[in-house]
C-alpha positions in Angstrom: 74.3 85.0 9.9 74.0 88.2 7.5 76.8 92.0 9.7 75.7 95.5 9.3 73.4 101.2 5.6 74.3 104.8 5.6 71.9 107.6 6.4 69.9 108.6 3.2 70.8 112.3 3.2 72.7 113.5 0.1 76.0 113.4 1.8 75.4 109.9 3.2 74.0 108.7 -0.1 77.0 109.9 -2.0 79.3 108.0 0.4 77.2 105.0 0.0 77.5 105.2 -3.8 81.1 105.5 -3.5 81.5 102.5 -1.3 79.1 100.5 -3.6 81.2 101.5 -6.6 84.2 100.0 -4.8 82.5 96.7 -4.6 83.4 96.7 -0.9 79.8 97.4 -0.6 79.4 93.5 -0.6 79.2 94.3 3.1 77.5 97.7 2.9 73.9 97.1 2.2 74.0 93.4 1.6 73.2 90.1 3.2 75.7 88.9 5.7 78.7 86.8 4.7 78.1 83.1 4.4 76.4 81.3 7.3 77.7 78.2 9.0 78.5 75.4 6.6 75.7 72.8 6.3 74.1 70.4 3.7 71.4 72.8 2.3 68.3 71.7 0.5 69.0 72.4 -3.1 67.3 75.2 -5.1 65.2 73.7 -7.7 66.3 74.1 -11.3 63.2 75.9 -12.1 63.8 78.5 -9.4 62.0 81.3 -11.3 58.5 80.0 -10.3 59.8 79.8 -6.6 60.9 83.4 -6.9 57.5 84.6 -8.2 55.8 82.7 -5.3 58.1 84.3 -2.7 57.6 87.7 -4.2 53.8 87.2 -4.2 54.0 86.2 -0.5 56.0 89.2 0.5 53.7 91.6 -1.4 50.8 90.1 0.6 52.6 91.3 3.9 53.4 94.8 2.5 56.5 94.7 0.3 56.5 96.8 -2.8 58.0 95.4 -6.0 61.8 95.9 -6.5 64.2 95.5 -9.5 66.3 92.9 -7.7 66.8 89.4 -9.1 65.3 90.2 -12.5 68.4 89.1 -14.3 70.9 86.3 -14.1 74.6 87.1 -13.9 76.5 85.1 -16.4 79.9 86.4 -15.7 79.8 87.0 -11.9 80.1 84.2 -9.3 79.8 86.5 -6.2 80.8 90.0 -4.9 84.3 90.1 -3.3 85.3 92.4 -0.6 88.4 93.4 1.3 88.6 95.2 4.5 91.5 96.4 6.8 91.0 97.6 10.4 93.4 98.5 13.3 94.1 95.4 15.4 93.5 97.1 18.8 90.4 99.1 18.0 87.1 97.5 17.4 85.0 99.3 14.8 81.4 100.3 15.7 80.1 98.7 12.5 80.9 98.1 8.9 80.4 101.9 8.4 83.1 102.9 10.9 85.7 104.9 9.0 88.6 103.1 10.7 87.7 100.1 8.3 89.4 100.7 5.0 87.6 99.0 2.1 89.5 98.1 -1.0 88.3 97.4 -4.6 89.5 95.1 -7.2 92.1 93.4 -5.2 93.0 89.7 -5.1 93.1 87.8 -1.8 96.9 88.0 -1.9 96.8 91.8 -2.5 94.1 92.2 0.2 96.4 90.5 2.8 99.3 92.9 2.1 98.3 95.2 5.0 100.4 97.4 7.2 101.5 95.9 10.6 98.9 95.8 13.4 96.1 95.6 10.9 93.3 93.0 10.9 92.4 91.9 7.3 89.4 90.2 5.9 88.8 89.1 2.3 85.5 87.4 1.5 82.5 87.3 -0.7 78.7 87.5 -0.7 76.1 86.3 -3.1 74.1 89.4 -3.6 73.8 93.2 -2.9 70.9 95.3 -2.0 69.5 98.4 -3.7 71.5 97.9 -6.9 69.0 95.8 -8.9 71.1 92.8 -7.9 71.1 89.8 -10.2 70.8 86.2 -9.3 74.4 84.9 -9.2 75.7 81.4 -9.4 76.8 81.4 -5.8 73.3 82.4 -4.7 71.9 79.2 -6.4 74.6 77.0 -5.0 74.2 78.3 -1.5 70.9 76.3 -1.1 67.1 76.9 -0.8 67.2 78.4 2.7 69.9 80.9 1.8 68.3 81.6 -1.6 65.0 82.6 0.1 66.8 84.5 2.8 68.8 86.6 0.2 65.7 87.4 -1.8 63.7 88.7 1.2 66.7 90.5 2.9 67.8 92.3 -0.3 64.2 93.3 -1.2 63.7 94.5 2.3 66.4 97.1 1.8 64.4 98.7 -0.9 61.4 99.1 1.4 63.0 101.5 3.9 65.4 104.5 4.2 66.7 103.8 7.7 70.4 104.1 8.6 72.3 100.9 8.0 72.7 100.0 11.7 68.9 99.8 11.9 68.0 98.5 8.5 70.4 95.6 8.5 69.0 93.9 11.7 65.4 94.9 10.8 65.9 93.2 7.4 67.3 90.1 9.2 64.3 90.0 11.4 61.9 90.3 8.5 63.7 87.8 6.5 63.8 85.2 9.3 60.1 85.6 10.1 59.1 85.7 6.4 61.1 82.5 5.8 59.3 80.6 8.5 55.8 81.8 7.4 56.5 81.1 3.7 57.9 77.7 4.3 54.8 76.7 6.2 52.6 78.0 3.3 54.7 76.5 0.5 55.9 73.1 1.9 54.2 70.2 3.7 55.0 69.8 7.4 57.2 66.8 6.7 59.1 68.2 3.7 62.9 68.5 4.2 62.9 71.8 2.4 60.5 73.3 5.1 62.7 72.0 7.9 65.8 73.4 6.4 64.2 76.8 6.0 62.9 76.8 9.5 66.2 75.7 11.0 68.1 78.4 9.1 65.8 81.1 10.3 65.9 80.0 13.9 69.7 79.3 14.0 70.5 82.7 12.4 68.3 84.6 14.7 70.0 83.0 17.7 73.4 83.9 16.3 72.6 87.6 16.6 72.6 87.3 20.4 75.9 85.3 20.3 77.5 88.0 18.1 76.6 90.6 20.7 78.3 88.6 23.5 81.5 88.1 21.5 81.6 91.8 20.5 81.1 92.9 24.1 83.9 90.5 25.2 86.4 91.9 22.7 85.4 95.4 23.4 86.2 94.8 27.2 89.7 93.4 26.2 90.6 96.4 24.2 89.2 98.8 26.9 91.6 97.4 29.5 94.6 97.1 27.2 97.8 98.8 28.4 99.7 100.9 25.9 103.0 99.4 24.7 104.3 96.1 23.3 103.4 94.1 26.4 99.9 95.4 26.6 99.5 94.6 22.8 100.7 91.0 23.3 98.3 90.6 26.3 95.3 91.9 24.3 96.1 89.5 21.5 96.4 86.6 23.9 93.1 87.5 25.5 91.1 88.0 22.3 92.3 84.7 20.7 90.1 82.3 22.6 87.2 84.7 22.3 87.6 84.8 18.5 88.1 80.9 18.4 84.8 80.6 20.2 83.1 83.0 17.9 84.4 81.1 14.9 83.1 77.8 16.2 79.7 79.3 17.0 79.3 81.1 13.7 80.7 78.3 11.6 83.7 80.1 10.4 87.1 78.7 9.5 89.9 78.8 12.1 91.6 82.3 12.1 88.8 84.0 10.1 87.4 86.1 12.9 88.9 89.5 13.5 87.9 93.0 14.1 86.7 93.5 10.4 84.4 90.6 10.4 83.2 91.0 13.9 82.1 94.6 13.1 80.3 93.3 10.1 78.4 90.8 12.0 77.7 93.3 14.8 76.0 95.6 12.3 73.3 93.0 11.7 73.1 92.1 15.4 73.4 95.1 17.7 69.8 96.2 17.5 68.3 92.9 16.7 67.1 92.2 20.2 65.0 95.4 20.6 63.6 95.0 17.1 62.6 91.5 17.8 60.9 92.7 21.0 59.0 95.3 19.1 57.9 92.6 16.6 56.6 90.6 19.6 54.8 93.6 21.0 53.1 93.9 17.7 51.7 90.3 18.1 54.4 88.7 16.1 52.5 89.7 13.0 54.8 90.2 10.0 52.5 92.4 7.9 51.8 94.5 11.0 55.6 94.8 11.7 56.3 95.9 8.1 53.6 98.4 8.3 54.7 99.8 11.6 58.3 100.3 10.5 57.1 102.1 7.4 55.4 104.5 9.8 58.7 104.8 11.8 60.5 105.4 8.5 58.1 108.2 7.7 58.5 109.8 11.2 62.2 109.4 11.6 64.0 112.7 12.6 66.3 114.8 10.5 69.8 113.5 11.2 71.3 117.0 11.2 68.9 118.1 13.8 69.8 115.1 15.9 73.5 115.9 15.7 73.0 119.5 16.4 70.8 118.7 19.5 73.5 116.3 20.9 76.4 118.5 19.8 78.0 115.9 17.8 80.8 117.2 15.5 80.5 116.7 11.7 83.9 114.8 11.8 82.6 112.3 14.5 81.3 109.7 12.1 80.9 107.1 14.8 79.2 109.5 17.1 76.8 110.3 14.3 76.1 106.7 13.6 75.4 105.8 17.2 73.2 108.9 17.8 71.0 108.4 14.7 70.6 104.7 15.2 69.4 105.5 18.7 67.2 108.3 17.4 65.4 105.8 15.2 64.8 103.4 18.0 63.6 106.1 20.2 61.1 107.1 17.4 59.9 103.4 17.1 59.4 103.0 20.8 57.5 106.4 21.0 55.2 105.3 18.1 54.6 101.8 19.7 53.3 103.6 22.8 53.6 100.7 25.2 56.4 98.9 27.2 58.3 96.2 25.3 58.0 92.6 26.5 61.1 91.4 28.4 63.9 90.1 26.3 66.6 87.5 26.9 69.7 88.5 28.9 72.4 89.2 26.2 74.4 91.4 28.4 77.1 88.9 29.6 80.3 88.7 27.7 80.8 85.5 25.8 84.2 84.8 27.5 82.5 84.9 30.9 80.2 82.0 30.0 83.1 79.6 29.5 
């Protein structure tokens, strides 16, 4: 999968720009870190016609043109990022201020963190809303990932939602667009079509798995006892959950921690309800895009939401949670009918073992 954008008020925009300037925005407003390893269908050497075809398809379902992928990066392989977060506090999302993002550091420098901090150093192939170029890693990632990246990053230029809504929405749109495009572009027996369909279906399922793992870790921290013994117990309890998450998400052993899980959760937390809204709209991609443009136009003023709920200006997580829910409430009100039942994603991952 690919987790979790800031509100588009001037204050939030300035913070977003600051994070982007730090290159740590490889998480903020971007496609998720690399998906499970596989043998991808190669991107054709003449990838530009494919990009034109994909852009034409997305225009047919309601996307406006974007400045992304108009150039090729000759001196940039990918975008690196480094994040630190407390070991015993699970961030709400990649926007949670308890995660400290660092710029221009090597992997070794990134790992020089204070005690009791989780550290993650990684890279992603493209960034949204910065006229991102085509990078070498984007081409090397394979046809399915290439198509996903183009749609996901272009999607971010279509809306002005908070990041916790826009990331899962762009995941949903990307997966459904990939499936539709592959059926138009490739014959039913083509390996390229199968690779794209498999990627879209698998990544959508991983959103639900991420929610279960996040819930399990959150419960572990909630019952943690203060002190050294309690810390040791929490680490012992979280270790097998992280190991399961690594196996499910295709990560290397020891990779999963609070930073990476919060990233994945940004893309996953609201995916189920957004998917159910899409199904309530008949599973129609163009209709879904048009609907969320209506939601975007009707979204409430964030400051009004914070004032009504008496959320302090220094409570960043409270603001994130409240405004994300306000957008969902707006969407459900505009939908005007009950959502279809969704799968049960409430059970913690650890409980299913």
